[in-house]
N, CA and C atoms as a LAMMPS dump frame, in Angstrom:
ITEM: TIMESTEP
0
ITEM: NUMBER OF ATOMS
615
ITEM: BOX BOUNDS ff ff ff
-5.0000000000000000e+02 5.0000000000000000e+02
-5.0000000000000000e+02 5.0000000000000000e+02
-5.0000000000000000e+02 5.0000000000000000e+02
ITEM: ATOMS id mol type element x y z
1 1 1 N 0.839 -1.179 0.002
2 1 2 C 0.008 -0.015 0.01
3 1 3 C 0.872 1.242 -0.005
4 2 1 N 0.583 2.189 -0.893
5 2 2 C 1.386 3.399 -0.952
6 2 3 C 1.088 4.341 0.18
7 3 1 N 1.976 5.27 0.438
8 3 2 C 1.784 6.28 1.48
9 3 3 C 0.574 7.155 1.151
10 4 1 N 0.33 7.372 -0.15
11 4 2 C -0.755 8.236 -0.553
12 4 3 C -2.122 7.573 -0.253
13 5 1 N -2.187 6.236 -0.539
14 5 2 C -3.449 5.503 -0.216
15 5 3 C -3.663 5.467 1.292
16 6 1 N -2.613 5.224 2.047
17 6 2 C -2.752 5.159 3.497
18 6 3 C -3.2 6.538 4.045
19 7 1 N -2.666 7.596 3.491
20 7 2 C -3.073 8.943 3.909
21 7 3 C -4.576 9.142 3.746
22 8 1 N -5.078 8.77 2.56
23 8 2 C -6.518 8.95 2.305
24 8 3 C -7.356 8.059 3.231
25 9 1 N -6.89 6.827 3.443
26 9 2 C -7.634 5.906 4.315
27 9 3 C -7.713 6.47 5.725
28 10 1 N -6.582 6.922 6.228
29 10 2 C -6.582 7.427 7.623
30 10 3 C -7.316 8.736 7.793
31 11 1 N -7.44 9.521 6.713
32 11 2 C -8.265 10.72 6.77
33 11 3 C -9.727 10.334 7.022
34 12 1 N -10.128 9.182 6.519
35 12 2 C -11.532 8.759 6.64
36 12 3 C -11.78 7.909 7.883
37 13 1 N -10.86 7.011 8.165
38 13 2 C -11.053 6.069 9.266
39 13 3 C -10.304 6.428 10.561
40 14 1 N -9.303 7.303 10.449
41 14 2 C -8.428 7.49 11.587
42 14 3 C -7.39 6.377 11.635
43 15 1 N -6.94 6.048 12.817
44 15 2 C -5.931 5.037 13.022
45 15 3 C -6.431 3.678 12.524
46 16 1 N -5.725 3.048 11.617
47 16 2 C -6.161 1.728 11.09
48 16 3 C -5.189 0.628 11.519
49 17 1 N -4.475 0.881 12.617
50 17 2 C -3.604 -0.194 13.116
51 17 3 C -4.412 -1.405 13.532
52 18 1 N -5.693 -1.181 13.919
53 18 2 C -6.631 -2.262 14.168
54 18 3 C -7.798 -2.019 13.2
55 19 1 N -7.722 -2.577 11.978
56 19 2 C -8.718 -2.251 10.977
57 19 3 C -10.151 -2.684 11.315
58 20 1 N -10.303 -3.732 12.081
59 20 2 C -11.662 -4.174 12.465
60 20 3 C -12.298 -3.118 13.339
61 21 1 N -11.586 -2.659 14.358
62 21 2 C -12.142 -1.624 15.243
63 21 3 C -12.386 -0.318 14.472
64 22 1 N -11.46 0.02 13.594
65 22 2 C -11.644 1.264 12.811
66 22 3 C -12.86 1.232 11.946
67 23 1 N -13.129 0.075 11.33
68 23 2 C -14.303 -0.029 10.439
69 23 3 C -15.604 -0.038 11.242
70 24 1 N -15.617 -0.709 12.373
71 24 2 C -16.801 -0.729 13.24
72 24 3 C -17.153 0.689 13.691
73 25 1 N -16.142 1.414 14.116
74 25 2 C -16.391 2.785 14.603
75 25 3 C -16.866 3.691 13.481
76 26 1 N -16.304 3.52 12.276
77 26 2 C -16.751 4.347 11.148
78 26 3 C -18.201 3.948 10.74
79 27 1 N -18.478 2.671 10.744
80 27 2 C -19.82 2.194 10.373
81 27 3 C -20.864 2.67 11.367
82 28 1 N -20.47 2.824 12.629
83 28 2 C -21.395 3.354 13.657
84 28 3 C -21.864 4.746 13.256
85 29 1 N -20.995 5.569 12.723
86 29 2 C -21.367 6.896 12.292
87 29 3 C -22.287 6.84 11.06
88 30 1 N -21.991 5.888 10.148
89 30 2 C -22.869 5.715 8.961
90 30 3 C -24.269 5.262 9.371
91 31 1 N -24.334 4.563 10.474
92 31 2 C -25.648 4.072 10.964
93 31 3 C -26.552 5.231 11.405
94 32 1 N -25.952 6.447 11.47
95 32 2 C -26.692 7.607 11.954
96 32 3 C -27.11 7.424 13.404
97 33 1 N -26.088 7.469 14.251
98 33 2 C -26.257 7.175 15.672
99 33 3 C -27.281 8.069 16.338
100 34 1 N -27.547 9.251 15.769
101 34 2 C -28.529 10.139 16.382
102 34 3 C -29.957 9.559 16.345
103 35 1 N -30.155 8.495 15.527
104 35 2 C -31.467 7.9 15.461
105 35 3 C -31.684 6.875 16.565
106 36 1 N -30.613 6.544 17.309
107 36 2 C -30.733 5.56 18.392
108 36 3 C -31.215 6.279 19.646
109 37 1 N -32.247 5.781 20.269
110 37 2 C -32.818 6.456 21.427
111 37 3 C -32.131 6.042 22.722
112 38 1 N -32.157 6.955 23.688
113 38 2 C -31.609 6.651 25.005
114 38 3 C -30.655 7.727 25.483
115 39 1 N -30.48 7.846 26.766
116 39 2 C -29.573 8.798 27.335
117 39 3 C -28.14 8.425 26.966
118 40 1 N -27.393 9.391 26.414
119 40 2 C -26.043 9.078 25.898
120 40 3 C -25.114 8.515 26.988
121 41 1 N -25.012 9.225 28.071
122 41 2 C -24.039 8.857 29.086
123 41 3 C -24.355 7.516 29.741
124 42 1 N -25.636 7.299 30.055
125 42 2 C -26.041 6.106 30.842
126 42 3 C -26.524 4.953 30.005
127 43 1 N -26.9 5.215 28.776
128 43 2 C -27.489 4.158 27.953
129 43 3 C -26.697 3.935 26.652
130 44 1 N -26.636 4.975 25.821
131 44 2 C -26.064 4.761 24.497
132 44 3 C -24.592 4.444 24.535
133 45 1 N -23.785 5.156 25.33
134 45 2 C -22.343 4.898 25.365
135 45 3 C -22.012 3.472 25.823
136 46 1 N -22.619 3.026 26.944
137 46 2 C -22.327 1.623 27.37
138 46 3 C -22.831 0.602 26.341
139 47 1 N -24.009 0.835 25.746
140 47 2 C -24.541 -0.119 24.749
141 47 3 C -23.656 -0.124 23.494
142 48 1 N -23.21 1.039 23.111
143 48 2 C -22.344 1.117 21.95
144 48 3 C -21.064 0.29 22.205
145 49 1 N -20.501 0.444 23.397
146 49 2 C -19.276 -0.293 23.721
147 49 3 C -19.559 -1.811 23.69
148 50 1 N -20.68 -2.227 24.238
149 50 2 C -21 -3.644 24.271
150 50 3 C -21.198 -4.215 22.868
151 51 1 N -21.922 -3.456 22.003
152 51 2 C -22.107 -3.939 20.624
153 51 3 C -20.82 -3.967 19.891
154 52 1 N -19.962 -2.938 20.083
155 52 2 C -18.684 -2.881 19.41
156 52 3 C -17.824 -4.098 19.774
157 53 1 N -17.762 -4.425 21.049
158 53 2 C -16.967 -5.581 21.484
159 53 3 C -17.5 -6.879 20.892
160 54 1 N -18.833 -7.025 20.881
161 54 2 C -19.417 -8.25 20.334
162 54 3 C -19.175 -8.339 18.83
163 55 1 N -19.425 -7.247 18.108
164 55 2 C -19.247 -7.251 16.676
165 55 3 C -17.782 -7.44 16.296
166 56 1 N -16.914 -6.877 17.083
167 56 2 C -15.458 -7.038 16.875
168 56 3 C -15.11 -8.532 16.919
169 57 1 N -15.567 -9.206 17.944
170 57 2 C -15.238 -10.643 18.091
171 57 3 C -15.868 -11.48 16.979
172 58 1 N -17.061 -11.102 16.582
173 58 2 C -17.718 -11.821 15.486
174 58 3 C -16.977 -11.649 14.165
175 59 1 N -16.556 -10.439 13.876
176 59 2 C -15.854 -10.175 12.619
177 59 3 C -14.465 -10.792 12.632
178 60 1 N -13.828 -10.789 13.795
179 60 2 C -12.508 -11.344 13.888
180 60 3 C -12.481 -12.872 13.726
181 61 1 N -13.544 -13.49 14.143
182 61 2 C -13.579 -14.99 14.134
183 61 3 C -14.283 -15.532 12.906
184 62 1 N -14.842 -14.694 12.049
185 62 2 C -15.572 -15.19 10.909
186 62 3 C -14.619 -16.002 9.986
187 63 1 N -15.174 -17.092 9.491
188 63 2 C -14.375 -17.98 8.622
189 63 3 C -14.989 -17.998 7.232
190 64 1 N -14.16 -18.044 6.222
191 64 2 C -14.658 -17.982 4.865
192 64 3 C -15.495 -19.192 4.507
193 65 1 N -15.401 -20.267 5.311
194 65 2 C -16.225 -21.46 5.081
195 65 3 C -17.549 -21.415 5.807
196 66 1 N -17.77 -20.371 6.625
197 66 2 C -19.013 -20.243 7.377
198 66 3 C -20.163 -19.955 6.378
199 67 1 N -21.377 -20.345 6.827
200 67 2 C -22.567 -19.918 6.096
201 67 3 C -22.816 -18.469 6.479
202 68 1 N -22.527 -17.555 5.56
203 68 2 C -22.573 -16.122 5.924
204 68 3 C -23.969 -15.67 6.291
205 69 1 N -24.997 -16.157 5.601
206 69 2 C -26.349 -15.754 5.925
207 69 3 C -26.702 -16.125 7.371
208 70 1 N -26.31 -17.311 7.79
209 70 2 C -26.564 -17.732 9.178
210 70 3 C -25.751 -16.884 10.148
211 71 1 N -24.512 -16.633 9.79
212 71 2 C -23.634 -15.769 10.64
213 71 3 C -24.27 -14.405 10.822
214 72 1 N -24.765 -13.818 9.756
215 72 2 C -25.343 -12.464 9.801
216 72 3 C -26.597 -12.47 10.682
217 73 1 N -27.477 -13.42 10.471
218 73 2 C -28.718 -13.464 11.236
219 73 3 C -28.468 -13.675 12.707
220 74 1 N -27.539 -14.572 13.041
221 74 2 C -27.195 -14.824 14.441
222 74 3 C -26.607 -13.564 15.087
223 75 1 N -25.753 -12.861 14.34
224 75 2 C -25.136 -11.663 14.859
225 75 3 C -26.146 -10.568 15.111
226 76 1 N -27.046 -10.341 14.157
227 76 2 C -28.074 -9.312 14.28
228 76 3 C -29.059 -9.66 15.437
229 77 1 N -29.481 -10.904 15.494
230 77 2 C -30.415 -11.306 16.524
231 77 3 C -29.811 -11.193 17.92
232 78 1 N -28.531 -11.553 18.062
233 78 2 C -27.885 -11.434 19.362
234 78 3 C -27.81 -9.986 19.793
235 79 1 N -27.446 -9.072 18.891
236 79 2 C -27.363 -7.658 19.243
237 79 3 C -28.735 -7.162 19.669
238 80 1 N -29.766 -7.515 18.944
239 80 2 C -31.11 -7.066 19.226
240 80 3 C -31.665 -7.651 20.534
241 81 1 N -31.433 -8.915 20.747
242 81 2 C -32.052 -9.62 21.884
243 81 3 C -31.269 -9.438 23.169
244 82 1 N -29.993 -9.46 23.112
245 82 2 C -29.175 -9.52 24.339
246 82 3 C -28.355 -8.259 24.623
247 83 1 N -28.262 -7.34 23.689
248 83 2 C -27.424 -6.177 23.953
249 83 3 C -28.194 -4.859 23.918
250 84 1 N -28.92 -4.615 22.854
251 84 2 C -29.558 -3.304 22.73
252 84 3 C -30.903 -3.427 22.046
253 85 1 N -31.939 -3.698 22.824
254 85 2 C -33.27 -3.947 22.272
255 85 3 C -33.891 -2.749 21.593
256 86 1 N -33.456 -1.543 21.931
257 86 2 C -34.038 -0.352 21.329
258 86 3 C -33.533 -0.08 19.93
259 87 1 N -32.491 -0.757 19.538
260 87 2 C -32.012 -0.631 18.17
261 87 3 C -32.93 -1.403 17.226
262 88 1 N -33.227 -0.833 16.087
263 88 2 C -34.03 -1.562 15.103
264 88 3 C -33.133 -2.483 14.283
265 89 1 N -33.766 -3.41 13.577
266 89 2 C -32.968 -4.268 12.71
267 89 3 C -32.398 -3.452 11.544
268 90 1 N -33.077 -2.377 11.199
269 90 2 C -32.527 -1.514 10.166
270 90 3 C -31.227 -0.912 10.557
271 91 1 N -31.157 -0.433 11.817
272 91 2 C -29.928 0.162 12.34
273 91 3 C -28.829 -0.888 12.494
274 92 1 N -29.212 -2.07 12.984
275 92 2 C -28.258 -3.144 13.224
276 92 3 C -27.637 -3.599 11.908
277 93 1 N -28.468 -3.828 10.89
278 93 2 C -27.914 -4.302 9.61
279 93 3 C -26.985 -3.268 9.011
280 94 1 N -27.3 -1.989 9.171
281 94 2 C -26.446 -0.935 8.609
282 94 3 C -25.076 -0.99 9.295
283 95 1 N -25.072 -1.167 10.59
284 95 2 C -23.819 -1.215 11.348
285 95 3 C -22.971 -2.432 10.924
286 96 1 N -23.604 -3.578 10.85
287 96 2 C -22.915 -4.812 10.463
288 96 3 C -22.423 -4.716 9.003
289 97 1 N -23.351 -4.357 8.128
290 97 2 C -23.03 -4.426 6.695
291 97 3 C -22.005 -3.37 6.26
292 98 1 N -22.036 -2.185 6.883
293 98 2 C -21.044 -1.192 6.535
294 98 3 C -19.654 -1.607 7.059
295 99 1 N -19.66 -2.252 8.257
296 99 2 C -18.371 -2.753 8.782
297 99 3 C -17.755 -3.786 7.811
298 100 1 N -18.588 -4.671 7.321
299 100 2 C -18.119 -5.706 6.37
300 100 3 C -17.705 -5.051 5.061
301 101 1 N -18.469 -4.094 4.586
302 101 2 C -18.153 -3.418 3.327
303 101 3 C -16.804 -2.688 3.413
304 102 1 N -16.549 -2.058 4.546
305 102 2 C -15.304 -1.375 4.754
306 102 3 C -14.15 -2.361 4.852
307 103 1 N -14.352 -3.449 5.602
308 103 2 C -13.274 -4.432 5.715
309 103 3 C -12.913 -5.02 4.351
310 104 1 N -13.931 -5.318 3.547
311 104 2 C -13.698 -5.799 2.217
312 104 3 C -12.895 -4.801 1.409
313 105 1 N -13.266 -3.539 1.461
314 105 2 C -12.585 -2.497 0.71
315 105 3 C -11.145 -2.345 1.141
316 106 1 N -10.91 -2.288 2.449
317 106 2 C -9.549 -2.108 2.964
318 106 3 C -8.685 -3.305 2.621
319 107 1 N -9.289 -4.483 2.612
320 107 2 C -8.536 -5.695 2.254
321 107 3 C -8.041 -5.572 0.786
322 108 1 N -8.899 -5.089 -0.103
323 108 2 C -8.506 -4.963 -1.497
324 108 3 C -7.469 -3.844 -1.689
325 109 1 N -7.446 -2.89 -0.757
326 109 2 C -6.456 -1.792 -0.876
327 109 3 C -5.118 -2.177 -0.234
328 110 1 N -5.05 -3.359 0.387
329 110 2 C -3.779 -3.836 0.909
330 110 3 C -3.505 -3.521 2.379
331 111 1 N -4.557 -3.196 3.109
332 111 2 C -4.386 -2.957 4.57
333 111 3 C -4.103 -4.275 5.242
334 112 1 N -3.109 -4.304 6.119
335 112 2 C -2.752 -5.513 6.867
336 112 3 C -3.74 -5.759 8.017
337 113 1 N -3.781 -7.024 8.436
338 113 2 C -4.563 -7.382 9.617
339 113 3 C -6.003 -7.748 9.301
340 114 1 N -6.318 -7.991 8.043
341 114 2 C -7.69 -8.381 7.663
342 114 3 C -7.633 -9.768 7.077
343 115 1 N -8.483 -10.656 7.559
344 115 2 C -8.428 -12.053 7.161
345 115 3 C -8.873 -12.287 5.715
346 116 1 N -8.569 -13.482 5.227
347 116 2 C -8.945 -13.832 3.852
348 116 3 C -10.444 -14.035 3.725
349 117 1 N -11.176 -13.946 4.833
350 117 2 C -12.629 -14.005 4.758
351 117 3 C -13.221 -12.807 4.015
352 118 1 N -12.387 -11.787 3.833
353 118 2 C -12.835 -10.578 3.134
354 118 3 C -12.149 -10.438 1.765
355 119 1 N -11.638 -11.535 1.249
356 119 2 C -11.053 -11.526 -0.089
357 119 3 C -12.113 -11.252 -1.161
358 120 1 N -11.682 -10.879 -2.342
359 120 2 C -12.624 -10.535 -3.4
360 120 3 C -13.508 -11.717 -3.8
361 121 1 N -12.999 -12.959 -3.656
362 121 2 C -13.819 -14.121 -4.004
363 121 3 C -14.915 -14.404 -3.011
364 122 1 N -14.961 -13.637 -1.924
365 122 2 C -15.982 -13.834 -0.91
366 122 3 C -17.135 -12.85 -1.04
367 123 1 N -17.017 -11.816 -1.87
368 123 2 C -17.944 -10.711 -1.801
369 123 3 C -19.356 -11.066 -2.223
370 124 1 N -19.518 -12.14 -2.991
371 124 2 C -20.878 -12.526 -3.37
372 124 3 C -21.705 -12.99 -2.169
373 125 1 N -21.043 -13.309 -1.045
374 125 2 C -21.746 -13.799 0.123
375 125 3 C -22.273 -12.656 0.988
376 126 1 N -21.645 -11.484 0.875
377 126 2 C -21.959 -10.38 1.76
378 126 3 C -23.322 -9.779 1.452
379 127 1 N -23.831 -8.972 2.414
380 127 2 C -25.108 -8.313 2.269
381 127 3 C -24.905 -6.826 1.958
382 128 1 N -25.719 -6.312 1.059
383 128 2 C -25.68 -4.874 0.789
384 128 3 C -26.265 -4.117 1.961
385 129 1 N -25.631 -3.029 2.378
386 129 2 C -26.243 -2.186 3.435
387 129 3 C -27.503 -1.551 2.885
388 130 1 N -28.602 -1.721 3.574
389 130 2 C -29.879 -1.147 3.138
390 130 3 C -29.981 0.258 3.71
391 131 1 N -30.032 1.258 2.835
392 131 2 C -30.154 2.633 3.291
393 131 3 C -31.196 3.328 2.385
394 132 1 N -31.324 4.638 2.55
395 132 2 C -32.338 5.389 1.803
396 132 3 C -32.049 5.38 0.299
397 133 1 N -30.781 5.363 -0.067
398 133 2 C -30.393 5.343 -1.489
399 133 3 C -30.809 4.035 -2.127
400 134 1 N -30.559 2.928 -1.407
401 134 2 C -30.914 1.603 -1.93
402 134 3 C -32.419 1.449 -2.003
403 135 1 N -33.133 1.841 -0.979
404 135 2 C -34.618 1.749 -1.008
405 135 3 C -35.16 2.613 -2.111
406 136 1 N -34.59 3.755 -2.365
407 136 2 C -35.035 4.586 -3.473
408 136 3 C -34.809 3.873 -4.825
409 137 1 N -33.667 3.22 -4.962
410 137 2 C -33.369 2.492 -6.187
411 137 3 C -34.328 1.301 -6.339
412 138 1 N -34.707 0.672 -5.25
413 138 2 C -35.63 -0.464 -5.297
414 138 3 C -37.102 -0.021 -5.394
415 139 1 N -37.284 1.333 -5.372
416 139 2 C -38.633 1.912 -5.448
417 139 3 C -39.505 1.473 -4.278
418 140 1 N -38.872 1.376 -3.109
419 140 2 C -39.611 1.073 -1.881
420 140 3 C -39.891 2.406 -1.178
421 141 1 N -41.165 2.805 -1.201
422 141 2 C -41.507 4.123 -0.653
423 141 3 C -42.121 4.042 0.742
424 142 1 N -42.565 2.848 1.112
425 142 2 C -43.298 2.707 2.357
426 142 3 C -42.419 2.418 3.571
427 143 1 N -41.123 2.297 3.387
428 143 2 C -40.223 1.872 4.474
429 143 3 C -39.106 2.915 4.678
430 144 1 N -38.786 3.174 5.946
431 144 2 C -37.592 3.952 6.299
432 144 3 C -36.583 2.966 6.82
433 145 1 N -35.405 2.976 6.223
434 145 2 C -34.438 1.91 6.519
435 145 3 C -34.117 1.812 8.013
436 146 1 N -34.009 2.932 8.698
437 146 2 C -33.633 2.91 10.128
438 146 3 C -34.762 2.379 11.015
439 147 1 N -35.955 2.223 10.444
440 147 2 C -37.097 1.746 11.244
441 147 3 C -37.477 0.295 10.924
442 148 1 N -36.709 -0.392 10.097
443 148 2 C -36.999 -1.783 9.783
444 148 3 C -37.004 -2.585 11.11
445 149 1 N -38.125 -3.147 11.468
446 149 2 C -38.325 -3.652 12.813
447 149 3 C -38.084 -5.134 13.018
448 150 1 N -37.953 -5.919 11.955
449 150 2 C -37.716 -7.336 12.146
450 150 3 C -36.774 -7.855 11.063
451 151 1 N -36.167 -8.986 11.345
452 151 2 C -35.141 -9.546 10.409
453 151 3 C -35.76 -9.982 9.109
454 152 1 N -36.982 -10.497 9.138
455 152 2 C -37.603 -10.973 7.907
456 152 3 C -37.809 -9.82 6.927
457 153 1 N -38.206 -8.633 7.43
458 153 2 C -38.389 -7.483 6.52
459 153 3 C -37.055 -7.072 5.924
460 154 1 N -36.011 -7.029 6.762
461 154 2 C -34.679 -6.726 6.222
462 154 3 C -34.283 -7.734 5.187
463 155 1 N -34.509 -9.019 5.473
464 155 2 C -34.053 -10.087 4.567
465 155 3 C -34.76 -9.993 3.222
466 156 1 N -36.009 -9.507 3.239
467 156 2 C -36.771 -9.322 2.003
468 156 3 C -36.069 -8.295 1.098
469 157 1 N -35.646 -7.207 1.677
470 157 2 C -34.946 -6.173 0.877
471 157 3 C -33.545 -6.672 0.492
472 158 1 N -32.905 -7.387 1.402
473 158 2 C -31.561 -7.893 1.134
474 158 3 C -31.543 -8.799 -0.101
475 159 1 N -32.586 -9.587 -0.268
476 159 2 C -32.668 -10.483 -1.389
477 159 3 C -32.932 -9.785 -2.702
478 160 1 N -33.336 -8.527 -2.619
479 160 2 C -33.656 -7.744 -3.816
480 160 3 C -32.408 -7.107 -4.457
481 161 1 N -31.307 -7.109 -3.744
482 161 2 C -30.1 -6.465 -4.309
483 161 3 C -28.861 -7.14 -3.748
484 162 1 N -27.924 -7.44 -4.623
485 162 2 C -26.705 -8.136 -4.207
486 162 3 C -25.67 -7.128 -3.688
487 163 1 N -24.78 -7.634 -2.899
488 163 2 C -23.666 -6.799 -2.365
489 163 3 C -22.86 -6.208 -3.548
490 164 1 N -22.62 -7.055 -4.551
491 164 2 C -21.811 -6.613 -5.698
492 164 3 C -22.469 -5.498 -6.466
493 165 1 N -23.764 -5.613 -6.715
494 165 2 C -24.488 -4.581 -7.443
495 165 3 C -24.501 -3.276 -6.656
496 166 1 N -24.84 -3.389 -5.363
497 166 2 C -24.856 -2.146 -4.546
498 166 3 C -23.487 -1.524 -4.421
499 167 1 N -22.468 -2.352 -4.291
500 167 2 C -21.091 -1.86 -4.161
501 167 3 C -20.674 -1.078 -5.407
502 168 1 N -20.958 -1.647 -6.583
503 168 2 C -20.519 -1.046 -7.831
504 168 3 C -21.358 0.144 -8.249
505 169 1 N -22.629 0.16 -7.862
506 169 2 C -23.561 1.189 -8.352
507 169 3 C -23.96 2.205 -7.327
508 170 1 N -23.532 2.064 -6.072
509 170 2 C -23.984 2.961 -5.007
510 170 3 C -23.751 4.435 -5.315
511 171 1 N -22.591 4.842 -5.895
512 171 2 C -22.438 6.275 -6.229
513 171 3 C -23.532 6.822 -7.088
514 172 1 N -24.007 6.01 -8.059
515 172 2 C -25.121 6.456 -8.898
516 172 3 C -26.436 6.49 -8.123
517 173 1 N -26.627 5.542 -7.21
518 173 2 C -27.825 5.57 -6.367
519 173 3 C -27.892 6.885 -5.584
520 174 1 N -26.75 7.266 -5.063
521 174 2 C -26.707 8.518 -4.283
522 174 3 C -27.027 9.709 -5.16
523 175 1 N -26.471 9.761 -6.349
524 175 2 C -26.786 10.865 -7.265
525 175 3 C -28.274 10.904 -7.638
526 176 1 N -28.841 9.749 -7.849
527 176 2 C -30.262 9.67 -8.187
528 176 3 C -31.111 10.19 -7.041
529 177 1 N -30.721 9.847 -5.814
530 177 2 C -31.517 10.258 -4.635
531 177 3 C -31.517 11.763 -4.474
532 178 1 N -30.458 12.423 -4.951
533 178 2 C -30.368 13.871 -4.777
534 178 3 C -30.789 14.635 -6.059
535 179 1 N -31.31 13.901 -7.041
536 179 2 C -31.687 14.549 -8.295
537 179 3 C -33.201 14.758 -8.303
538 180 1 N -33.635 15.971 -8.555
539 180 2 C -35.033 16.28 -8.693
540 180 3 C -35.533 15.845 -10.067
541 181 1 N -36.833 15.917 -10.268
542 181 2 C -37.421 15.525 -11.525
543 181 3 C -36.888 16.398 -12.68
544 182 1 N -36.59 17.66 -12.374
545 182 2 C -36.111 18.554 -13.438
546 182 3 C -34.598 18.41 -13.676
547 183 1 N -33.963 17.458 -12.949
548 183 2 C -32.527 17.216 -13.161
549 183 3 C -31.615 18.013 -12.246
550 184 1 N -32.148 18.958 -11.522
551 184 2 C -31.306 19.731 -10.58
552 184 3 C -31.147 18.959 -9.304
553 185 1 N -30.225 19.417 -8.448
554 185 2 C -29.864 18.669 -7.249
555 185 3 C -30.624 19.102 -6.011
556 186 1 N -31.072 18.162 -5.226
557 186 2 C -31.739 18.47 -3.969
558 186 3 C -30.725 18.898 -2.937
559 187 1 N -31.205 19.61 -1.914
560 187 2 C -30.372 19.904 -0.76
561 187 3 C -30.224 18.636 0.077
562 188 1 N -29.042 18.424 0.644
563 188 2 C -28.808 17.279 1.517
564 188 3 C -29.476 17.54 2.86
565 189 1 N -29.498 16.502 3.708
566 189 2 C -30.027 16.595 5.04
567 189 3 C -29.281 17.642 5.856
568 190 1 N -30.005 18.347 6.7
569 190 2 C -29.362 19.315 7.585
570 190 3 C -28.369 18.584 8.486
571 191 1 N -27.215 19.193 8.711
572 191 2 C -26.218 18.606 9.59
573 191 3 C -25.239 17.716 8.862
574 192 1 N -25.515 17.393 7.605
575 192 2 C -24.597 16.531 6.864
576 192 3 C -23.49 17.379 6.224
577 193 1 N -22.365 16.721 5.961
578 193 2 C -21.269 17.438 5.341
579 193 3 C -21.655 17.919 3.937
580 194 1 N -22.437 17.094 3.243
581 194 2 C -22.88 17.502 1.906
582 194 3 C -23.702 18.751 1.961
583 195 1 N -24.58 18.875 2.973
584 195 2 C -25.407 20.081 3.137
585 195 3 C -24.515 21.287 3.445
586 196 1 N -23.489 21.058 4.267
587 196 2 C -22.559 22.13 4.616
588 196 3 C -21.893 22.67 3.371
589 197 1 N -21.424 21.752 2.515
590 197 2 C -20.783 22.183 1.266
591 197 3 C -21.74 22.952 0.395
592 198 1 N -22.982 22.456 0.317
593 198 2 C -23.986 23.123 -0.493
594 198 3 C -24.276 24.536 0.042
595 199 1 N -24.445 24.605 1.349
596 199 2 C -24.762 25.922 1.974
597 199 3 C -23.614 26.924 1.817
598 200 1 N -22.396 26.385 1.727
599 200 2 C -21.228 27.269 1.577
600 200 3 C -20.987 27.628 0.125
601 201 1 N -21.808 27.133 -0.742
602 201 2 C -21.679 27.463 -2.161
603 201 3 C -20.504 26.741 -2.783
604 202 1 N -20.325 25.46 -2.411
605 202 2 C -19.213 24.673 -2.946
606 202 3 C -19.19 24.666 -4.454
607 203 1 N -18.008 24.703 -5.036
608 203 2 C -17.897 24.807 -6.504
609 203 3 C -18.362 23.54 -7.202
610 204 1 N -18.966 23.698 -8.342
611 204 2 C -19.336 22.621 -9.207
612 204 3 C -18.943 22.968 -10.645
613 205 1 N -18.561 21.981 -11.393
614 205 2 C -18.196 22.21 -12.779
615 205 3 C -18.97 21.257 -13.686
């Protein structure tokens, strides 16, 4: 891995000396932690720590010969049932799936410390993270991803799109989600970096 690639990676993830922990922490932000209910100091922080430790051990011990669908369901159900009941399955799948997506990406970029369970020949087993861009692409209007309340509902959407398709086409899904009918761009959500750039009059060519 070149110094330039490492620089860009660490700008996004921070310290990647432990790539599993780095990806879990980054995926937690993608999950939109503000949607998780509970007092931060007494509820959210301890629960986040507990989920992080559990997910860390699950990702570290995953074997390329495992049945990934079973592994995923067991992981999600354990988090929901035994660690943080207030989290929806939509939030849980986003946390798990973005962690896996990041580990897969970093593995292909040559980051050390990531097992061969995240090799390119494994990616057909992984699940696409279900978010608003994906649901928009699937033309699902009646569901908010962060409110998906049971695993069967998540699994229904998961079967509608492969990890490979979502991985390769996600940038276009994002552009579509921000495109109005007249072809101009929508404003991003308040508080997002994209909205900040838009509000500051970021340059476009």
